[in-house]
N, C-alpha and C positions, 0 to 999 in steps of 0.2 A: 364712246362705247361702240358706236357703229364702225368706227375706224378700226378698232381692235378686232371686231368680229370679221371684217373684210380681210384683214391681214391674216388672221387665224385660218380663215377659209382658203385663202390663197396658199398658205403653207401646207395645209392638209392636202389640197388638190395636187400641189407640186410633189409632195411625198408619195402620194398614190401613183402618180404618173411615173415617177422614177422606179418604183417597185414593179409596175407593169412592164416597163422597158427592160428592167433587169431580168425579169422572168421570161419574156419572150423576145429574144434577140434576133430571131430568124435564122440562127445558126443551127446546123445539124446537132442532134443530141446524142451524147454518149452516156450510157448508164453503166456504172461500175458497181458490181455487187461484190460484197466482201463480208468476212466474219471478223470479229474482234478476237481472233485466236492467232497464236504466233505464226503457224505456217501460212495462213491466209494473209496476214500482215506482211510477211516476207514477199509474197507474190505481189501484193498491192504496192509495195515500195517500188518494185521493178516496173509495174504497170504505170505508176505515176511518173517515173522517169521518162518513159516513152511518151506519155500524154503531155508532158511539159512542152514538147515541141509543137503541140497542136491546140493549145488552150485558146489561141486567138481565132482559130477556125471552127471550134466546136463549143457547145455548151456541155459541161461535164457535171453529171449528177451522181452522187454516191448514195448507195442503198445498203443498209445492214441487212444481210440475209436473215438474221435471227429476229429481226424486228417484225412483229406481226403486221404492222402497217404496210409492209412491202409484199406480203403474201399474194395479194391479188395481182399486183404488177408482175411478180415472178411467174405466176401461172399464165397471165395474159401474153407474156413474151415467149412462152413455151420453154422456159428453163426447167430444170429438174423439179419434179413435184415434191421431192424429199430433200435430202441434204446435198449440198455442194459447197466447195470452199470459196470459189471466186468465179466471176464471169464478167465479160465486157460485151456490151450490146451497142452497136453503132446504128442509129436510126432504126431501131427495132430488129436489126439483123446481127447474128452472132456466128454465122457460118460463111467461110470464104473458100474460094477455089484457087489453088496455086498449081497450074498445069494439071496433072492427073491427081493431085493430092487435095483432099478436102480437110480443112481445119475448122474447128468450132471453138470459140473463145470461152469455153466453159471448163471448169476444173482447173487443176494446176498447170501452168505452162511448163514446157519441156525442161527448162533449167532446174526444175524441182524434181525431175524424175529420180526415183529411188526413195521417195518419201513413203512409198508403200500403199498409198490410197489416192484415189481420185486424180490419177495422172492423165492430164489432157493430151491432146494431139496438136498443140499449137505452141509457137514460140513468140517471144517479144518481137522478133523481126517480122513474123507473120502479122502481128497486130499493127506494127508500124507500116507495113506494106498496104494493109487494108485501109489504114487511116489516110495514106497518101493517095490511094486509088480505090474509091468506094465501088467501082465497077467489079472488083474482085468479090464483093459480097453477094451471096446467093439470095434469091427471092425467098426460098424456103429454108428455114433453119433446120439443122440436123444435129441432134444431141450426139456427142461422141459415145462410142461403146466403151464400157468399162472392161478392165481385164477380167478374164475368166475367174469366177469365184468372188469377185468384188460386187458388193451391192451398193445401192444408193443410200445406205444407212448412215448413221452418225459419223461425222468427220471433224477434224480440227479445223 
């Protein structure tokens, strides 16, 4: 009986250790925020293609924007307090500078321009550049300005 208890204890301890290691790898963290709506999923598909090249360098966590459990995290990171379709946050930062241009990885990337709402000021190439060189990321996050007449209201 004692032998079984010892083996069970070792297995439980080993399982807990592997979970702790899996959770904290020491790698920088990327948080990808998305919605389960067609346009957001289209953006997420392209974002994931870019992230595929960096999965060995970063921990990547996914957060459903519409899940109330993520509300506090969204606010803590300074993301829009109302609706937005997608965002990528690298080690707490979502704004990068490319020469004179500032891009924030919030709202739809430029390949989706023409969708009519929540058009961001960043491209997948911008995201890849910031993943390659984290020095491009600004200390202070800046939310992109929406087009005139557009509100932070409901989006797809």
